[in-house]
C-alpha positions as CSV (number, residue, x, y, z in Angstrom):
1,M,0.0,0.1,0.0
2,A,2.8,2.4,0.9
3,R,4.4,1.7,-2.5
4,Y,1.2,2.7,-4.5
5,T,1.0,5.9,-2.4
6,S,4.5,6.9,-3.1
7,L,4.1,6.0,-6.8
8,F,1.0,8.0,-7.1
9,G,2.8,11.0,-5.3
10,S,5.7,10.9,-7.7
11,A,3.4,10.6,-10.7
12,L,1.3,13.6,-9.5
13,L,4.5,15.6,-9.0
14,A,5.8,14.9,-12.4
15,V,2.5,15.9,-14.1
16,I,2.6,19.3,-12.2
17,V,6.2,19.9,-13.2
18,I,5.5,19.1,-16.9
19,G,2.2,21.3,-16.7
20,I,4.3,24.2,-15.5
21,M,7.0,23.8,-18.2
22,V,4.3,23.5,-21.0
23,N,2.6,26.7,-19.7
24,A,5.9,28.6,-19.5
25,L,7.4,27.6,-22.8
26,V,4.4,26.9,-25.1
27,L,1.3,28.6,-23.9
28,Q,2.6,32.1,-23.0
29,H,2.6,34.3,-26.1
30,E,3.9,37.5,-24.4
31,R,7.1,38.2,-22.7
32,H,7.0,37.7,-18.9
33,P,7.1,40.9,-16.9
34,A,9.9,39.5,-14.7
35,P,11.8,36.6,-16.4
36,L,14.3,34.6,-14.4
37,F,16.9,34.1,-17.2
38,A,16.7,37.3,-19.3
39,K,19.5,39.1,-20.9
40,A,20.3,42.4,-19.3
41,T,19.3,45.6,-21.1
42,P,22.3,47.7,-21.8
43,L,22.5,50.9,-20.0
44,T,22.8,53.0,-23.3
45,A,19.4,51.6,-24.3
46,I,17.8,52.7,-21.0
47,L,19.3,56.1,-21.2
48,S,18.3,56.7,-24.9
49,S,14.6,55.8,-24.1
50,Q,14.6,58.2,-21.2
51,E,15.8,61.1,-23.4
52,T,13.0,60.7,-25.8
53,M,10.3,60.6,-23.1
54,Q,8.6,64.0,-22.6
55,P,6.5,64.9,-19.6
56,A,2.8,65.3,-20.2
57,P,1.7,68.8,-20.5
58,R,-0.3,70.3,-17.6
59,P,-3.9,70.8,-18.3
60,T,-5.0,74.4,-18.3
61,P,-8.0,75.5,-16.3
62,P,-11.0,76.5,-18.4
63,A,-11.5,80.1,-19.0
64,A,-13.9,81.8,-16.6
65,S,-17.1,83.0,-18.1
66,T,-17.7,86.7,-18.3
67,A,-21.1,86.4,-16.4
68,A,-19.3,84.8,-13.4
69,A,-16.6,87.4,-13.6
70,E,-19.1,90.2,-13.4
71,K,-21.1,88.8,-10.6
72,P,-20.0,89.9,-7.1
73,T,-19.0,87.3,-4.7
74,P,-21.2,87.1,-1.5
75,T,-19.7,88.2,1.8
76,R,-20.5,86.5,5.0
77,A,-22.1,88.6,7.8
78,K,-20.1,89.0,10.8
79,P,-21.7,87.3,14.0
80,A,-22.9,89.8,16.5
81,E,-20.6,90.3,19.5
82,P,-22.1,89.0,22.7
83,S,-23.2,91.7,25.2
84,E,-20.9,92.3,28.3
85,E,-23.3,90.4,30.5
86,A,-23.2,87.4,28.2
87,K,-19.3,87.2,27.9
88,P,-17.8,84.7,30.2
89,A,-15.5,85.9,32.9
90,P,-11.7,85.8,32.1
91,A,-10.3,82.6,33.4
92,H,-7.1,83.7,35.1
93,G,-6.3,80.4,36.7
94,D,-7.2,78.3,33.7
95,P,-3.9,77.4,31.9
96,I,-5.9,75.7,29.0
97,A,-7.8,78.9,28.3
98,Q,-4.7,80.9,28.4
99,L,-3.1,78.5,26.0
100,I,-5.9,78.8,23.6
101,K,-6.0,82.6,23.7
102,T,-2.3,83.2,23.4
103,N,-1.2,80.1,21.5
104,A,1.7,79.9,23.8
105,P,2.3,77.7,27.0
106,A,0.7,79.3,30.1
107,A,2.7,79.9,33.1
108,Q,2.0,77.2,35.7
109,P,1.6,78.9,39.0
110,N,1.9,76.1,41.6
111,P,1.8,77.2,45.2
112,T,2.6,73.7,46.3
113,A,5.8,73.4,44.4
114,A,8.7,73.4,46.6
115,E,12.5,73.6,46.3
116,P,14.1,70.2,46.0
117,S,15.1,68.9,49.5
118,H,18.4,67.1,50.4
119,V,16.6,64.9,52.8
120,V,14.0,63.9,50.2
121,L,16.8,63.3,47.6
122,S,18.7,61.1,50.1
123,A,15.5,59.1,50.9
124,Q,14.7,58.6,47.2
125,K,18.3,57.3,46.6
126,A,17.8,54.9,49.5
127,L,14.5,53.7,48.1
128,M,16.2,53.3,44.7
129,K,18.9,51.1,46.4
130,L,16.2,49.0,47.9
131,G,14.7,48.3,44.5
132,F,11.9,50.9,44.2
133,V,11.6,52.6,40.8
134,I,11.5,56.3,41.2
135,K,13.1,59.4,39.9
136,P,15.5,61.0,42.4
137,D,14.6,64.6,42.1
138,G,14.3,65.8,45.6
139,L,10.6,66.4,45.5
140,I,7.9,64.2,46.9
141,G,5.7,63.3,44.0
142,T,3.2,60.5,43.4
143,S,5.7,57.7,42.6
144,T,7.8,58.7,45.7
145,R,4.8,58.8,48.0
146,Q,3.7,55.4,46.6
147,A,7.2,54.0,47.1
148,I,7.2,55.2,50.7
149,E,3.8,53.6,51.3
150,R,5.0,50.3,49.9
151,F,8.2,50.6,52.0
152,E,6.0,51.2,55.1
153,R,3.8,48.3,54.3
154,D,6.7,45.9,53.7
155,R,8.3,46.9,57.0
156,G,5.1,46.7,59.1
157,L,5.1,50.4,59.7
158,P,2.0,52.5,59.9
159,V,1.3,53.5,56.3
160,H,1.2,57.4,55.8
161,G,3.2,57.9,52.7
162,E,5.2,60.6,54.4
163,L,8.9,60.8,55.3
164,T,8.7,60.7,59.1
165,A,11.7,60.3,61.5
166,K,10.9,56.6,61.9
167,V,10.7,56.0,58.1
168,L,13.9,57.9,57.5
169,H,15.7,55.8,60.2
170,E,14.4,52.6,58.7
171,L,15.5,53.7,55.2
172,S,18.9,54.6,56.4
173,A,19.3,51.3,58.3
174,Q,18.0,49.1,55.5
175,S,19.8,50.7,52.5
176,G,22.9,51.9,54.1
177,V,22.6,55.4,52.6
178,A,23.1,58.2,55.1
179,I,20.0,60.4,55.2
180,E,20.8,63.9,56.3
């Protein structure tokens, strides 16, 4: 049975190969667009054919009719300005409104922004040494607060998310980084 199967497979393969060869050599009447074994076209023939080719002329727009030229173009009426009572109050604290009005970045007044602290920077370095992924910038941001909370949780301390004296002492002891 295996012999008949392999014989049938071989015969089928031979029929397919012969069919492809007959199609390529006898039945195709035009040149193949990408022949495998074609002679290379000389460079001079390519260059001479490009010299004779001219770009197509651009189409000219149709001439405007005289009736359309004499007709005035309609103008749009300007919308009425809202009264003083209907105008919204200026948003001084709204940075998006300032950005839209001036098309320039608005100043970001942030009263909670503080100067970078050396204690916070040392604590951030200690947290990084213990494997917490934070940016040591000297400011307590969201990622620093979350790292402090995880540190407190891992050490069994009350979770506040702030740098208390106890947290600073534990950070210094665990990481070996002196926190000033």
